[in-house]
C-alpha positions in Angstrom: -0.8 7.5 29.0 2.9 6.9 27.8 5.5 9.3 28.7 6.0 12.8 27.7 8.3 13.9 25.5 9.4 17.7 25.0 8.7 18.7 21.5 10.5 21.4 19.0 8.5 24.4 20.2 9.3 23.1 24.0 5.2 22.3 24.1 5.0 18.6 25.1 3.7 15.4 23.0 0.7 13.6 25.3 2.2 10.6 24.7 5.2 8.8 22.2 2.3 7.3 20.3 1.3 11.4 19.4 5.2 12.0 18.6 5.8 9.6 16.6 2.1 10.4 14.3 3.8 14.0 14.2 7.0 13.1 12.8 5.4 10.1 10.0 3.2 12.9 9.0 6.2 15.2 8.3 7.9 12.5 6.5 5.1 11.6 4.9 4.7 15.0 3.1 8.2 14.8 2.2 8.3 11.8 0.5 5.4 12.5 -1.7 7.5 16.0 -2.5 10.9 14.6 -3.0 10.6 10.8 -3.1 11.8 8.3 -0.9 15.6 8.3 -1.7 15.3 11.8 -1.6 14.2 11.9 2.0 16.2 14.1 4.1 16.4 13.8 8.1 16.8 17.6 8.5 14.1 18.4 5.9 11.7 16.0 8.1 12.4 17.4 11.8 12.1 21.1 10.5 8.6 20.4 9.3 7.8 18.1 12.5 9.5 21.6 14.2 11.6 19.5 16.2 15.7 18.2 16.2 17.4 15.9 14.5 18.2 14.5 18.3 14.7 14.4 19.4 13.3 12.6 15.6 16.4 9.9 16.3 14.7 9.4 20.0 11.8 8.1 17.9 13.1 6.2 15.1 16.5 5.2 15.6 17.8 5.4 12.2 16.4 6.8 8.5 16.2 3.2 7.0 14.0 2.3 10.2 11.7 5.7 9.2 10.9 4.8 5.7 10.0 1.4 6.4 7.3 2.6 8.9 6.3 5.5 7.2 6.1 2.6 3.9 3.9 0.3 6.5 1.8 2.5 7.7 0.4 4.4 4.6 0.6 0.3 3.0 -1.7 -0.7 5.9 -4.1 2.0 5.7 -4.3 1.4 1.6 -5.2 -2.5 2.2 -7.7 -2.0 4.9 -9.7 0.4 2.7 -9.4 -2.4 -0.2 -10.6 -5.2 2.1 -13.3 -3.2 3.5 -15.0 -1.8 0.1 -14.5 -5.2 -1.6 -17.0 -7.1 1.1 -19.6 -7.5 -1.2 -17.9 -9.1 -3.8 -16.4 -12.2 -1.2 -18.3 -14.3 -3.3 -17.1 -13.6 -6.1 -13.3 -14.3 -6.6 -13.1 -12.8 -10.2 -15.0 -10.0 -9.4 -13.4 -9.4 -6.4 -9.4 -9.2 -8.1 -11.4 -7.3 -10.2 -12.5 -4.7 -8.0 -9.1 -4.9 -6.3 -7.4 -4.0 -9.3 -10.1 -0.7 -9.8 -9.8 0.4 -6.4 -5.9 0.8 -6.5 -6.4 3.1 -9.1 -9.4 4.9 -7.9 -7.6 5.1 -4.6 -4.5 6.9 -6.4 -6.3 9.2 -8.6 -8.1 10.3 -5.0 -5.1 10.9 -3.0 -3.9 13.3 -6.1 -1.2 10.1 -6.6 0.3 10.7 -3.3 3.3 8.3 -1.7 2.1 5.6 -3.3 2.2 7.3 -6.9 5.3 8.5 -5.6 7.4 5.1 -4.9 5.3 3.5 -8.0 6.5 6.3 -10.3 10.0 6.9 -9.2 13.4 4.7 -9.4 13.7 4.2 -5.8 16.9 1.8 -4.8 16.7 -1.9 -4.4 16.9 -1.5 -0.8 13.7 -0.1 -0.3 11.6 -1.5 -3.3 12.7 -5.1 -2.1 10.9 -3.7 1.7 8.0 -2.6 -0.1 7.5 -6.1 -1.7 8.1 -8.1 1.2 5.6 -5.5 3.5 2.8 -6.2 1.1 2.8 -9.7 0.2 1.2 -10.4 3.6 -1.3 -7.4 3.1 -2.1 -9.0 -0.5 -2.9 -12.0 1.3 -4.6 -11.2 4.3 -7.3 -9.3 1.8 -7.1 -12.5 -0.8 -6.8 -15.2 1.1 -10.7 -16.1 2.1 -12.2 -15.6 -1.2 -10.1 -17.8 -2.8 -10.8 -20.6 -0.7 -14.3 -20.1 -1.3 -13.1 -20.1 -5.4 -11.6 -22.8 -4.7 -14.1 -25.1 -3.2 -16.5 -24.1 -6.1 -13.7 -24.5 -9.0 -11.6 -27.5 -7.8 -7.8 -27.8 -7.1 -7.0 -27.0 -10.8 -7.3 -23.0 -10.0 -3.8 -21.1 -10.0 -2.3 -21.1 -6.7 -2.8 -17.7 -4.5 0.7 -16.9 -4.7 0.8 -17.0 -8.6 -2.6 -14.6 -8.2 -1.3 -12.5 -6.1 2.3 -11.6 -7.8 -0.5 -11.3 -10.9 -3.0 -8.9 -9.3 -0.5 -6.8 -7.8 1.4 -6.4 -10.8 -1.9 -5.7 -13.0 -2.8 -3.3 -10.1 0.9 -1.4 -10.5 0.4 -0.9 -14.6 -2.9 0.4 -14.4 -1.6 3.0 -11.8 1.3 4.3 -13.7 -0.5 3.9 -17.0 -4.4 4.5 -16.2 -7.3 4.1 -18.9 -11.2 4.7 -18.6 -12.4 1.7 -15.8 -14.9 0.6 -18.4 -11.5 -0.3 -20.9 -9.8 -1.4 -17.1 -12.4 -3.8 -16.5 -13.3 -5.3 -19.7 -9.3 -6.2 -20.2 -9.1 -7.5 -16.9 -12.3 -10.2 -17.7 -10.3 -11.5 -20.9 -7.5 -12.8 -18.4 -10.1 -15.2 -16.5 -11.5 -16.0 -19.8 -8.5 -18.3 -20.8 -9.0 -19.9 -17.6 -12.5 -21.4 -18.3 -13.4 -24.4 -19.7 -15.9 -24.2 -22.8 -18.7 -24.8 -20.1 -17.8 -21.6 -18.8 -16.4 -23.2 -15.1 
């Protein structure tokens, strides 16, 4: 067990990890309600029932707290995505289609929530830059293995993985911001692949 830290109501957290989780939960709730750039340390501390001083023992700066919330939420999103797509790994085009559909379903299931909040609101360049930097390796982990199988079948003339990551992530963003019915979304996604195939369907 990690060392105990006194909490705002004079109780003790069982571990530093428990304290971090409580603060991150409070920060997430505040971000969903007020947006990332509207986050207030005083508000987070109040929601977590602690003082600013206690909060700063766990997270040294507001920037560090924001980045940790973003990283934790994005990691949960991509972990669930990868798990849900396991049955499509043999078909890269279907896999990419399912990535986008999953993103929209995830947004709807969480009633917008954190991801919709930072997608739909104007965040600072610094925050948005961190979001892009944070999710790029997560997209790569989700797509890299099925992409290698795709290259083995289609040959090296297929688009580069980095370009496909940029395309799929932006398409997913567009559909999250302006959703359409899933059948229409799937039809539109398949149009993209039709431009890549040769007349023999390869």
